[in-house]
N, C-alpha and C positions, 0 to 999 in steps of 0.2 A: 120446062125441060132444066132450066136454072135451076126451080125450088124442088124438084124431083134429085136431082143432083146434091144439093145442099142439104136435102133432107137424107141422102142417102150416104152422105158424107159425115152429118150428125148420126146416124143410126150405127155408124159403122166405127164411128170415134168413140162414142158411148158401147160398143161391143169392148171394145181394146181396153177399155179402163177397165173393167169388172176381170178380168185377165192379171190383169195385174194386180190388182186386190188377191186375187187365190192364193198367188203364188206367195204375195210375204207374209202372209197368214199362217200359211207349210213352212217357210224358214222360219220364221220364229218357235215355233214350235218344237223343231230338231232342236235351233241353238238352244233354248230354255232344258231339252231332255237331256243333250249332251253337255251345258254348263253344270246340270244333278246330277247325270252322272260320273264326270270329271271330279265333282267336290267330293263324292262319296268316296271315290276312286282315293284320294289324297290323302282324305280321314285315314280309311284303311291304311296305306302306307304308312304316314307318319306313326300312326298306332303301333305296328309291328316294327320299327325302327327305334323306336321309346322305350319298347319291353325289352328289347335283346340286349342289350347292352347293360339294363337292370338285372337279369338274371346271369347274364355272364359274370358279375360283379358279386353277384351273391353268392356266386358257385364256389370264385375266389377266395371268398371270405371264408365261408364254411370251410374249403381246405384249408386254408392257412390256418384256420382256429385251431383245428384236428389235429394238425400239425407238432403249433405247438403247443398243444395237450401233452401228443406225445414225447417230443421232444423232454419235455419240464420231467413227466412222470417217470424218461427214462437216467437222466441227471438225478434225480435224486432216489434211484435205486428203485421204484417204484414201479418196473415195468409191469401191467398184467397181465399177460404172458407169463412173466416168470412167477410172478403170485402161483400161478395153476400148480408148477413143477414143486410136488414135493419131493424132498430130500433123504433120506437115509443117513441116523447118525451116524451106523456103522463106514458111510460111504465117505461123511466129514471126518473124523478120526482115522480114516484110512489115509487121504486128504492131507492132514495134515504129520501124518507119520513121515510120507514120503520126502514132502518140502522138508522138515527137521533133517532125516538123511540123504536130502539133497545139500544142505549147508553143510552138511556133517561133511561128506567128501568135497563140495568146495572149499573147504576151510583147512581140510588134510591136503589137498593140492594146492594150495597158494602157498602152505608151506612149505613143501618141496620145491616150487618153484624158487621162492626167495631163498632156499637152500643151495640148489642148482646154482643161484644168482651171484650167494655169497663165496662161495667157492670160484666162480667165474673171474669175480671183481680179483680174489686176493691170490687166485693164479693172474690174472692182468700183471696185477703191480709187483708180484716177485719178482714175473719177466721184466717190466721194467727197469727197479732195480736194481736186477742184474743176481740175485737168490736164487737158489735152488727150487725147486716146486719139492723135496723130501729132505731130509734129514739127511738122508747117505748123499753123500759130496759127489755120486755118479749118478743118482738118479737111477739107480738101478730099484731100490725099494716100491717109488711109485709104480715104477711101470711091472713091477712084480705083482702085484694086486692092487691094480685097476678095480676102484670103488665098489669094494668088495666092504661087507658090512661085519660092524665090529659091537662090542658089547660096549665098553669102555675106550676109550683115552686117557689116562693118567701123567698128569705134565708135574714133574717134581721144580718148583723153583728153586732152583741155585745161583750161586756168586762165584767170579773168579776166584775170590778164599777159601773158597768150600770146600776143593778136593780131599782132604780128608772125611769129608762128613759125605760126601758122596761114595767114597770107599766103602764107608761102614755101611752103607744101604745097598750098597751090590754084595757086600759078604754079608749080608741076613735077609733083608724082605723081597728083595730084588732082583727074579732069575738073572742070569748071565747067559751070553753065549748061543748054544743050539735050545736052549730049556725058555730062553728068551723069545726067539722064534718060534720056537713049540707055543707056547704063551698066544702068540700071535693068532697063531693057524689054525689051535686047537679051540683056544680058550673065546680070542676075538677079545686079548684082554692086548692093549699098547700099553709100552710103558719108556715115558724119556725124562730126562735133564732137561731142563726149560733155562735156555742163558741166552743173551744178545750178544754185543760186541764191546769194546773199550772204547775209551774216547778217544785213541789213536787207532783207526784201522789197520789191520795186521802187524798191528804191533804185539809187544809179546804176550803181553795177556791172550793175545787171539790165537794165536801161533801154540801156544799152551793149550789152550782148547781142542785145538784141531788135531792133538796130538793124542789125546787122549781120548777124541771122536774115533779117531783110526785106531785104537786099540780096542775101545771098547764098543762104539756102533750104537753107543745111548742116547746121544746127545741132539737136541734140536735147537741149530739157531734161529735166534728173531733177526728181525732188521729192527733192532732199538739198542741204545747207547744204555747200557747198564750204571743204576744206582738206586740208592734205598729210595731216596723222593722220588723216585719212578716207579715206583712198583704198581701203580695204575695203569700207567700206559704200555707196560709189560703185561700187564692182565688181558690188556683189550686185544696184544697184539698176539700172543700166545693162543686166545680162544679161534681170534681169526686165520690164525696157521692152521690151527688143529680140523678143524671145520674145514681148509681146501683140500687138506693130506689125506683124513683120512674119515669116514662114513659112519659115526660112532652112534649108539642111542645116547649116552651120557659122555659129560669132559670133564675131570676130577682133576682139582688143581691141591697140593698139597707141596710145604713145605720139606726141604731135605732135613731135618731134626724132628720130625714125626715118623714115627715106627707106625703100619701098615700091614694088616691081614688082608689079603688080595681075594682071596675064596668071599670072605666075609664081604665084602664090600662089596663085590661082583653079584653075589647075593640078596644083598640090600638095596643096590639099584634094582634088581630083576622086580624085584615088587611094585617097582614105579614105573616099570616100562610102557605102561596101556597108559600112563597120562602123558599130553602132547608136551606141557611146561611147567617142568618142577624145578623146583632149588631145594638142595640139601643139606643140609650142615648142622652145628651147634645152634640155634638163634640166641642172640642176646641185646640186648638196649643197651648199652654204654653210654657213662654221662658224655657230655659235647665239653671238651679240653679247650676253656678261652685264656689261660693262660701260656704265655708264653713259655719258653725253658723247658717242659715239661715233656716227658715222653706221649706220643701222640695228640699233639698239640695239634687245634684243628684251626689255621687262619680264619676258614668263613662260619664262623661259630656263630655269625650275627644272623645266618641265614636257617639257623633251627630253634630259633626263639629268643626267648629270655635268658640271661645266665643263670645256669642248674638244670637246664632240659636235658634232655635225652635222646641220643640219638633214636631212629626207626629199627625196626627188629631187621635184621643182617646176619650171617652165620660165620661165625669166627673165622680168623684169613688160615689157621692152619691147614684145614683142609675145607673141600666142599666140594659139590657137583653140583651140574646143571645139564636139562637136557636135552639135546641137540635145536630146538627148535632155538631157547635161550640161548645157545651160541652162536646161532645163523644170526640172529636178532641182533649182537653183540658186534658182530663181525661187519655186518651189513650198515650198522650207524657210529662205527667205530668213530668217525671223525668228528660227529656232534657228540658224542659223552662226554658229562664233567666229571671232571678227575678230582675227588678230594682228596685228601693228603693223606688218605689213612684206603689204601686198597681194600680193603673186606668193606669199608663204609660205600664205598666209589661200587663195587658190585650190586651191594643194595639198594643204590640212590637207581640205578638202573632201570631196575625192575618196581619200582613205586609208580603204578599207575599203567600198569598190564596184567592183564588176566594171569598171573603166576601163583602156583601154591606154596606155600612156602611148607619145609618138612624139619621140623626139629628133631632129627633123631641122636640122643647124647651117646650113642655106642660110637658115634664120629668125635666124640671130647675124653675120652678116660684115660683120667689118671697114669701115669707109670706105677711098676709093684709097689705095694702090693695090690693098689686099687685095679689095673687090670685081669692081674693076677687071681684074685676073688671071683672077680667074675666070670671068666674062664672056667673057673672049676665049677661055679653053680653051672654049666652051660648058657652063658650070655658071653659069647667069645663077643670082644668088643674090635670095632671095626678099626680107630687109631687111636693110639695111646701117644699122651707127652705131658708135660707141667705147665700147669695156670702160668707161675709164678714164670718162667722161662720163654711163655709161648713157643714151647718148644720141648726136646727131652731137655732138659740140664745139664751140660758135657755129654751132648750125642756121642761126640764120636768116643769117648769111655765105655758108653752104657749103654749103646743101640746095640750091641751084644748080649748085652743082659738084659734087657727090654724083650729083647726077640726070642731067645731062651727063655723066659716063664711066661710072658701074655702071647707068643706065637702059637696060631693055631696051625703049624705042623708041612709042610712038604705036602703028605698025601692029601689034605685036605685040599690042597689048590688042585691035584692033578685029578682026584675025583670028582670034583667040584661037576656039574653041568649045569647050565648061563642057557 
């Protein structure tokens, strides 16, 4: 029994060992299979992870290169899309014309603004200095016709000692009283004697001029102390004052010993009205006089080069005319414009470097009879007449009426002229 029991026990033990071996075999197969599957899955996952950044980087590189090339082409003006557009030459020419017109309009606008600025500055300075805004002591003239357009303003340079000269001009070529007002209203021509103040303000000289102006009403007073060596300064102040008082196409300066034909002067200036910057007169280029004591000595002769040199071209000082833009330029820059000893040289120097047309018209410097008389008979009426030897009409007080009688255009010519 005991043998059976051991045998049975042994048999039972052998049966249990076969079952264990079978389970171990199955577990190894599944372990191997799962390992292979996991290994393959890991390789596949790692492969995809490594491919995605590479493809993204390549895309970014291609996009960046493309954008860089486009920017390079645009910066060099070689836009491929623009190359495909063909432009008609007529369209290009039309755009050029439009641009030129726009520039011209802008230039004109700037000139007008500068003129208004100069007028405002001059008016402000007049107020600060306590001076009237008009040559009329009551200020009625400026208020009667504000901002009216005139053809020209003629300023006759005169001095305290020249009362007889002024009277000779009034008796000949300068209209008086109602005729002078009519000249302004109908023809747009303003004429004034131009004078400053004496060294002693309110002195006998000033009072004499005030009484004369009260009688005739044809004097423009400047904030300037009179003196022969101060003519350059007086010229600047005159143009600044004239621009602030009258809106004219031209501003003329003439000496009080020169004969003028007003209608002929107006017709002459009218030819140059379309031009923006003109400087009209008898152009000359005299020697620079370095020797002291001689007339027209130039203290700053060294600025004009070696001894024996000549001045640049400029209009003789007896009479000249400038357009509104140039008068405005002088008004705006009067505080920095250099003054030479001679007034006509100073004026010419102010236009050096500017886009100015110099017009040499010899009819502005005819001689006295018989020269101006012969020219008038030949149909070539003179604008101005004087004697070069005297820088004006010699003994003008005695001879002005004779010159006017023999060389004058006649009163009818003035009132029949159309400007």
